[in-house]
C-alpha positions in Angstrom: -72.5 92.2 22.6 -74.0 92.1 19.1 -72.1 88.9 18.3 -73.4 87.2 21.5 -77.0 88.1 20.7 -76.6 86.8 17.1 -75.1 83.6 18.4 -78.1 83.0 20.7 -80.5 83.8 17.8 -78.8 81.2 15.5 -78.9 78.6 18.3 -82.6 79.2 18.8 -83.4 78.9 15.1 -81.3 75.8 14.6 -82.1 73.4 17.5 -80.2 70.7 15.7 -76.9 72.6 15.8 -75.0 72.5 19.1 -71.6 73.2 20.5 -70.2 70.7 23.0 -68.3 71.3 26.2 -64.6 70.3 26.2 -64.5 66.7 24.7 -61.7 64.4 23.7 -61.1 63.3 20.1 -60.7 59.5 20.0 -59.7 59.4 16.3 -59.0 62.7 14.5 -58.8 62.7 10.7 -59.2 66.4 10.0 -55.8 67.4 8.5 -56.6 66.1 5.0 -59.5 64.8 3.1 -60.2 61.1 2.8 -61.9 59.4 -0.2 -64.7 57.0 0.6 -66.9 54.9 -1.6 -70.5 56.0 -1.9 -73.6 53.8 -2.3 -73.8 54.7 -6.0 -72.0 52.3 -8.4 -68.5 53.7 -9.1 -69.2 56.8 -6.9 -67.1 58.3 -4.2 -66.9 61.3 -2.0 -64.4 63.2 0.2 -64.7 63.6 3.9 -62.9 64.4 7.1 -63.9 63.0 10.5 -63.5 62.8 14.2 -64.8 60.4 16.8 -65.8 62.4 20.0 -65.7 61.1 23.5 -68.1 62.7 25.9 -67.8 62.1 29.6 -71.0 60.8 31.1 -70.6 63.4 33.8 -70.9 66.2 31.2 -74.7 66.3 31.5 -75.1 69.6 29.7 -73.4 68.4 26.5 -75.2 65.1 26.5 -78.6 66.8 27.0 -77.9 69.2 24.1 -76.8 66.3 21.8 -79.9 64.1 22.7 -82.2 67.1 22.2 -80.6 67.8 18.8 -80.9 64.2 17.8 -84.6 64.2 18.7 -85.3 67.5 16.9 -83.5 66.2 13.8 -85.4 62.9 13.8 -88.8 64.6 14.3 -88.1 67.1 11.5 -88.2 64.2 9.0 -90.1 61.4 10.6 -92.6 63.2 12.7 -93.2 63.4 16.5 -94.0 59.7 16.9 -90.7 58.5 15.6 -89.0 55.9 17.9 -85.4 56.9 17.9 -84.5 54.2 20.4 -85.6 51.4 18.0 -82.8 49.0 16.9 -83.7 49.8 13.3 -83.1 53.5 13.8 -79.5 54.8 13.4 -78.9 56.6 16.7 -75.5 58.3 16.6 -74.7 58.5 20.3 -73.3 55.2 21.7 -72.2 54.0 25.2 -68.5 53.4 25.5 -68.8 51.1 28.5 -71.3 48.9 26.7 -69.2 48.8 23.5 -66.1 47.8 25.4 -67.8 44.6 26.4 -67.8 43.5 22.8 -64.5 41.6 22.1 -64.5 43.0 18.5 -64.6 46.6 19.6 -61.3 48.3 19.0 -61.5 51.0 21.5 -59.4 51.1 24.7 -59.6 52.4 28.2 -60.3 55.9 27.0 -63.9 54.9 26.4 -64.5 54.1 30.0 -67.2 56.4 31.5 -67.9 58.0 28.2 -70.5 58.2 25.5 -69.1 58.6 22.0 -70.2 59.7 18.5 -68.8 59.6 15.0 -68.8 62.9 13.2 -68.1 63.7 9.5 -67.4 66.8 7.5 -68.3 66.2 3.9 -66.3 67.6 1.0 -64.1 69.9 3.1 -62.0 70.2 6.3 -63.7 71.7 9.4 -62.7 75.1 10.4 -60.4 75.4 13.5 -59.9 78.1 16.0 -57.4 78.4 18.9 -58.5 78.8 22.6 -58.7 82.5 22.0 -61.2 82.1 19.1 -58.7 83.0 16.4 -58.9 81.0 13.2 -56.0 78.6 12.6 -55.2 78.7 8.9 -51.6 77.5 8.7 -51.4 73.9 7.7 -48.5 73.0 10.1 -50.4 74.6 13.0 -53.5 72.6 12.2 -51.5 69.4 12.1 -50.0 70.2 15.5 -53.4 70.8 17.0 -55.6 68.2 15.3 -54.4 65.1 17.1 -56.2 62.1 18.4 -56.4 62.4 22.2 -56.5 66.2 22.3 -59.4 68.1 23.6 -61.8 70.4 21.7 -65.2 72.0 21.6 -67.1 70.7 18.6 -69.7 72.5 16.6 -72.1 69.8 15.3 -75.3 69.7 13.2 -77.5 66.6 13.7 -79.2 65.7 10.4 -81.8 63.0 9.6 -81.4 60.5 6.8 -83.6 58.0 5.0 -81.7 55.9 2.5 -83.5 52.8 1.1 -85.4 52.2 4.3 -82.3 52.9 6.6 -83.5 55.7 8.8 -81.5 57.6 11.4 -79.6 60.7 12.4 -76.0 61.5 11.7 -73.6 64.1 13.2 -72.1 66.6 10.8 -68.9 68.3 12.0 -68.9 72.0 11.3 -65.8 73.3 13.2 -63.6 72.9 16.2 -62.1 75.0 19.0 -58.8 73.6 20.3 -58.8 73.4 24.1 -55.7 71.6 25.3 -53.4 68.7 24.6 -54.0 65.2 26.0 -52.3 61.8 25.8 -52.1 60.9 22.1 -54.3 58.1 20.9 -52.8 57.9 17.4 -49.9 55.7 18.5 -47.4 58.5 17.6 -44.9 59.8 20.1 -42.9 63.1 20.0 -39.3 62.0 19.4 -38.0 64.8 21.7 -40.1 63.2 24.5 -39.3 59.6 23.6 -35.5 60.1 23.7 -35.4 62.8 26.5 -33.7 60.5 29.0 -30.9 59.7 26.5 -30.2 63.2 25.4 -26.7 64.6 26.0 -27.1 68.1 27.5 -23.5 68.9 26.6 -23.8 67.9 22.9 -22.6 70.5 20.4 -23.4 69.9 16.8 -20.5 72.2 15.8 -22.7 74.4 13.6 -22.0 78.0 14.4 -24.2 79.3 11.7 -21.4 80.3 9.3 -20.9 78.8 5.9 -17.2 78.8 5.2 -16.4 77.9 1.6 -12.9 77.2 0.5 -11.8 79.1 -2.6 
């Protein structure tokens, strides 16, 4: 009970920090850090990232995200900020609208969804399993952190103002694995791919004994 009360308190104090409902990852890059060039000459930084697909029917999650974006924007730019201006970097985008652009690389998975790019700067986001237990093992993380799988995402919406470019970005704090989905990374499990060709009577001849001739 104490943990539940503390969680509610944190949520109240930090209206720009939210936890989504179950959402799909369209592109998951959270198993290792990537190096990206910064705006500073010769500078760079490390990040991990995930693009999140939010069903338009998930009104609760969308309301929370929009509220956090508004709170983040107003914290830096004041209550009169126009977050819907084309000059303002609004992080939540419409998948159906973007799919009409012939240069957009997304597929049918964006249909009926809003989406948002999220980043974790300088580290990998923490991960827990469906029971809330932290996943530390690298191999387990790789098996869970797959494009197309479903997660709850802990996000913090933060404002930015860089050389006149104003907006709000989504920082990725941590994830809770929910379930598998159709992979979107182009990879296929070889056991599934060759399942129809597998010989059920095959014996590799290895009985587990190592017989060395003297």
